[in-house]
Every structure is written in structure tokens, then in C-alpha cells.
C-alpha positions as CSV (number, residue, x, y, z in Angstrom):
1,M,-9.2,5.9,-8.6
2,S,-8.3,2.4,-9.7
3,G,-10.1,-0.8,-8.7
4,R,-7.2,-2.0,-6.7
5,E,-7.0,1.2,-4.7
6,Q,-10.8,1.1,-4.0
7,E,-10.5,-2.3,-2.4
8,V,-7.9,-1.1,0.2
9,T,-8.9,0.0,3.7
10,I,-6.5,2.1,5.7
11,R,-6.6,1.2,9.4
12,E,-4.4,0.9,12.5
13,A,-2.1,-2.1,12.6
14,C,-2.6,-5.1,15.0
15,I,-0.3,-7.9,15.9
16,E,-1.9,-10.1,13.3
17,D,-0.6,-7.7,10.6
18,V,3.0,-8.2,11.4
19,P,3.7,-11.0,8.9
20,G,2.4,-8.8,6.1
21,I,4.5,-5.9,7.4
22,L,7.5,-8.1,7.7
23,R,7.2,-9.3,4.1
24,I,7.1,-5.8,2.7
25,Y,9.9,-4.6,5.1
26,N,12.3,-7.4,4.1
27,E,11.4,-7.0,0.4
28,V,12.4,-3.3,0.6
29,V,15.6,-4.2,2.6
30,A,16.7,-6.7,0.0
31,S,15.9,-4.7,-3.2
32,S,16.5,-1.0,-2.4
33,T,18.3,1.6,-0.4
34,A,15.1,2.9,1.1
35,I,16.1,1.2,4.4
36,Y,19.8,1.4,5.5
37,I,20.2,-2.1,6.8
38,D,21.8,-5.1,5.0
39,D,20.1,-8.1,6.4
40,P,16.4,-9.1,6.7
41,V,14.8,-8.9,10.1
42,T,12.8,-11.5,12.0
43,L,9.1,-11.8,12.8
44,E,10.0,-11.2,16.5
45,N,11.8,-8.1,15.6
46,R,8.8,-6.5,13.9
47,E,6.4,-7.7,16.7
48,T,8.6,-6.0,19.2
49,W,8.7,-2.9,17.1
50,L,4.9,-2.8,16.8
51,R,4.4,-3.2,20.5
52,E,6.9,-0.4,21.3
53,Q,5.1,1.8,18.8
54,Q,1.8,1.1,20.5
55,K,3.2,1.6,24.0
56,R,4.6,5.0,23.1
57,G,1.4,6.1,21.4
58,Y,2.9,6.3,17.8
59,P,0.6,5.0,15.1
60,V,1.3,2.3,12.6
61,L,-1.2,2.3,9.8
62,V,-1.7,-0.5,7.2
63,A,-3.4,-0.7,3.8
64,D,-5.6,-3.8,4.1
65,Q,-6.6,-5.5,0.8
66,G,-9.1,-7.7,2.6
67,S,-8.7,-10.9,4.6
68,G,-5.7,-9.4,6.4
69,E,-3.6,-9.1,3.2
70,I,-1.3,-6.1,3.7
71,A,-0.4,-3.9,0.7
72,G,1.6,-1.3,2.6
73,F,2.2,0.4,5.9
74,C,3.1,3.8,7.4
75,S,4.4,4.8,10.8
76,L,5.6,7.7,12.9
77,S,8.6,7.8,15.2
78,D,10.8,10.2,17.1
79,W,13.2,12.3,15.1
80,R,16.8,12.1,16.3
81,G,15.9,9.8,19.2
82,A,14.1,11.2,22.2
83,W,16.0,14.5,22.7
84,P,13.4,16.8,24.4
85,G,14.2,19.7,22.1
86,Y,12.9,17.8,19.2
87,R,9.6,16.7,20.8
88,F,7.5,18.6,18.4
89,T,9.1,17.0,15.3
90,V,8.3,13.5,14.1
91,E,9.7,11.3,11.4
92,H,7.5,9.1,9.2
93,S,8.2,6.0,7.1
94,V,6.0,4.6,4.4
95,H,6.5,1.4,2.4
96,V,4.3,-0.3,-0.2
97,G,4.6,-3.9,-1.5
98,A,6.2,-4.2,-5.0
99,D,3.0,-5.4,-6.6
100,C,0.8,-2.6,-5.2
101,R,2.8,0.5,-6.1
102,G,1.6,3.2,-8.4
103,V,-2.1,3.1,-7.6
104,G,-2.2,5.7,-4.8
105,I,-1.8,3.4,-1.7
106,G,1.3,5.2,-0.4
107,R,-0.5,8.6,-0.7
108,R,-3.5,7.3,1.2
109,L,-1.3,6.0,4.0
110,V,0.7,9.2,4.4
111,E,-2.4,11.4,4.2
112,A,-4.1,9.2,6.8
113,I,-1.3,9.6,9.2
114,F,-1.2,13.4,9.1
115,P,-4.0,13.8,11.6
116,Y,-2.2,11.5,14.0
117,A,0.8,13.7,13.9
118,L,-1.3,16.7,14.7
119,A,-3.2,15.0,17.5
120,L,0.2,14.2,19.0
121,G,1.1,17.9,19.0
122,K,3.7,17.6,16.3
123,H,4.7,20.8,14.5
124,V,6.9,19.3,11.7
125,M,7.0,16.0,9.9
126,I,10.3,14.8,8.4
127,G,11.1,12.1,6.0
128,A,14.6,10.5,5.6
129,I,14.9,9.5,1.9
130,D,17.8,8.1,0.0
131,A,19.1,10.8,-2.4
132,S,18.8,8.4,-5.3
133,N,15.2,7.5,-4.7
134,D,13.6,9.9,-7.2
135,A,10.2,8.2,-7.1
136,S,9.9,8.8,-3.3
137,L,11.2,12.4,-3.6
138,K,8.6,13.2,-6.2
139,F,5.9,11.4,-4.2
140,H,6.7,13.5,-1.1
141,G,6.9,16.7,-3.2
142,R,3.3,16.1,-4.4
143,L,2.2,15.8,-0.8
144,G,3.7,19.2,0.1
145,F,7.1,18.2,1.5
146,R,10.1,20.4,0.6
147,E,13.8,19.5,0.8
148,V,15.5,21.1,3.8
149,A,18.7,19.1,4.1
150,H,21.1,16.9,2.2
151,F,23.4,14.7,4.2
152,R,26.1,13.4,1.8
153,E,27.7,9.9,2.1
154,V,26.3,9.2,5.5
155,G,25.1,5.7,4.7
156,F,26.7,2.6,3.0
157,K,24.9,-0.2,1.3
158,F,25.4,-2.4,-1.7
159,G,29.1,-1.4,-1.8
160,R,28.5,2.3,-2.2
161,W,28.1,5.5,-0.2
162,L,24.6,6.8,0.1
163,G,23.3,10.3,0.6
164,L,20.2,11.2,2.6
165,L,17.7,13.9,1.8
166,G,15.5,15.4,4.5
167,P,12.1,16.6,3.1
168,S,10.1,18.4,5.7
169,L,6.4,19.2,6.1
170,D,5.1,22.0,8.3
171,G,2.1,20.2,9.7
172,H,0.2,23.2,10.9
173,R,0.5,25.3,7.7
174,H,-0.3,22.2,5.6
175,F,-3.5,21.5,7.6
176,Y,-4.5,25.1,7.7
177,R,-5.4,24.7,4.1
178,W,-7.8,21.9,5.0
179,M,-9.5,24.2,7.6
180,N,-10.0,26.9,5.0
181,V,-11.5,24.4,2.5
182,A,-13.8,23.0,5.3
183,A,-14.9,26.5,6.2
184,D,-15.7,27.3,2.5
185,Q,-17.7,24.1,2.2
186,A,-19.6,25.0,5.3
187,S,-20.5,28.4,3.9
188,A,-21.6,26.8,0.6
189,L,-23.7,24.4,2.6
190,Q,-25.5,27.2,4.3
191,R,-26.1,29.1,1.0
192,D,-27.0,26.2,-1.2
193,C,-29.1,24.0,1.1
194,P,-32.6,25.5,1.4
195,T,-34.1,22.5,3.2
196,A,-33.1,20.6,6.3
197,S,-32.9,17.3,4.4
198,C,-30.3,18.6,1.9
199,L,-26.7,17.8,2.8
200,P,-24.3,17.6,-0.1
201,A,-21.5,15.0,0.1
202,A,-18.9,17.8,-0.2
203,G,-20.4,19.5,2.9
204,A,-20.3,16.3,4.9
205,S,-16.7,15.5,4.0
206,G,-15.7,19.1,4.7
207,G,-17.4,19.0,8.1
208,L,-15.6,15.8,8.9
209,A,-12.3,17.3,7.8
210,A,-12.8,20.4,9.9
211,G,-13.9,18.2,12.9
212,F,-10.9,16.0,12.7
213,F,-8.6,19.0,12.3
214,M,-10.1,20.7,15.3
215,L,-10.0,17.6,17.4
216,S,-6.3,17.2,16.7
217,R,-5.7,20.9,17.5
218,M,-7.1,20.4,20.9
219,A,-4.0,18.4,21.8
220,V,-1.7,21.2,20.6
221,V,-3.0,24.4,22.2
222,T,-3.6,24.1,25.9
223,A,-3.0,27.7,27.1
224,D,-6.6,28.8,27.2
225,Q,-9.3,26.6,28.7
226,P,-12.3,28.4,27.1
227,Y,-10.9,27.8,23.7
228,Q,-10.5,24.1,24.5
229,L,-14.2,24.0,25.3
230,L,-14.9,25.9,22.0
231,R,-13.0,23.2,20.1
232,V,-15.0,20.4,21.8
233,H,-18.2,22.3,21.0
234,L,-17.1,22.6,17.3
235,V,-16.6,18.9,16.9
236,A,-20.0,18.2,18.6
237,V,-21.7,20.7,16.3
238,I,-20.2,19.1,13.2
239,V,-21.1,15.6,14.2
240,A,-24.6,16.6,15.2
241,G,-25.1,18.6,12.0
242,I,-24.1,15.6,9.9
243,L,-26.3,13.2,11.8
244,L,-29.3,15.6,11.8
245,R,-28.6,16.8,8.3
246,H,-29.4,20.4,9.4
247,R,-28.4,23.4,7.4
248,A,-27.5,25.4,10.5
249,M,-24.3,23.4,10.7
250,G,-22.8,25.7,8.0
251,A,-23.3,28.8,10.1
252,A,-22.0,27.1,13.3
253,V,-18.9,25.8,11.6
254,G,-18.1,29.1,9.9
255,D,-18.5,31.0,13.1
256,H,-16.4,28.6,15.2
257,V,-13.6,28.3,12.6
258,G,-13.4,32.1,12.4
259,R,-12.9,32.4,16.1
260,L,-10.3,29.7,16.1
261,R,-8.4,31.4,13.2
262,R,-8.3,34.6,15.2
263,F,-7.2,32.8,18.3
264,D,-4.4,30.8,16.5
265,R,-3.1,33.9,14.8
266,H,-3.0,35.8,18.1
267,H,-1.1,33.0,19.8
268,G,1.3,32.5,16.8
269,N,0.3,28.9,16.2
270,F,0.5,29.3,12.4
């Protein structure tokens, strides 16, 4: 990890971040086909956009370099407007300032927004990327997105027709890998930690990953109340295990994750 990446904090945006978001947004508008508009927008435009995002419960995350200096931002929005049939699909956007690219900030932003999409009950995340933007296409490919559509000559900018590619990420299948990793780490914790004061960093991060995943899954599956309580219990066990540094956390996490796997498979959630 580079020094510049280490200094960046990913957090939710506030109204004070709008000037930094505006600077990056208008920079992208003026210099690329990543955004299909011709003219820069105003500060008021982005303030209204952020308030609407917050009102609708859609996250806007920023990469804060310190003292409020914004290096990039990422957001979620409805895909194809608010048609109810698409309510489990979400579109994301990510933009990084020209002087901050190539050091992993974009990846951190997109990875940080995945749990928000799951917590909102989204099943698929879609990006709308200009067909000539090879860097963005490769970037999304490394994150697990795959191309599912190519809309030819649907846009026009800089005097030429533009094609749009639609890479898609199946959120549940993608995060299922995280749950497997967390379960493996929990099992390793139980096996390799002979004393109550021993909690490897990998075990802690795995427990947090599993906890965040399960917390978000609570918003997705609502058919069976006992399993809702099981998910709440799992999060409580993980947090308590980390705080108390107790080796029994491994057994508890492994047992609960196993039950949830069986439940999810039975109900067809993956």
C-alpha cells in the first residue's frame, strides 16, 4: 500500500464535502467521457444531489485525505429510475481526482460501498461505463464485475457517438466468498489460539467481515423471524468475542455461519 493511500480515510459524505466532490465531478466532465454531460455543474446542483441521496437512504462515500480534502467519491443510485421491478438492482458511480489515481483509492471506495448495497437489500450492482474507458473496465473486472450488455452509440459527446458497457456484479454471490473466508478464519482462530488472550489480526478482521456481512443480510431476508434473531445473535457474538478476546468466538461464528448457509441455500438466496 502506498503512502498516499494510507493517508486516505473512507467515510460518508457531508455537506462540507460538496466543494471537493464538485471539483472532481467537473474535472471528469471536462476531460473525459466518463460522465455524459457537456457542461460543468454548480455547487448548488451537487448540494441538492447529496441531500436527495441522503433523503432516499443512498450512500455517498468520500476518500478524505485529511482536513477535508477529497480525493474521490463513490455513490449508489436507482438503476433505470424508480421502476419497482428493478428495486433489487442498484447502479454505482466512482470518480477519483486526477492527481490521486493509480494508488488504490477507487478500489477502496467501491469495496467500501458493497456492504451498503447489501444492507439496502440489493441483489445486483451495475456500472455504466463508456466503452472506450479501458482503465475503468479493467478496474471493475478486477473487482469481480463482468460485462453483461453493450449499448452502441447511445451517447454523444466531444463530437462523436459513444457506446456504453454495463458490467454487473451479483452482490450475494460476491459476498458469499467473504463469508466463507470469515468462517475459515474463525475455525483457524479456534484451532490456533490456545489461550484467551490470543486473537490474531486475521481472526479479528474475519470476524468483523462476517459480522458486517450478516448485519447487511438481516435487511435482505425477512421471511423467518427466528433466523433474524440468529443473525442479530451472530453479530453480538462476534463483537463480544473481539472485545473479550475469547477463543470461543471461533466455535460460535463457525456454528452460526453454518446454519445461515443452510438457511440461505434452502430459501434460494444464493
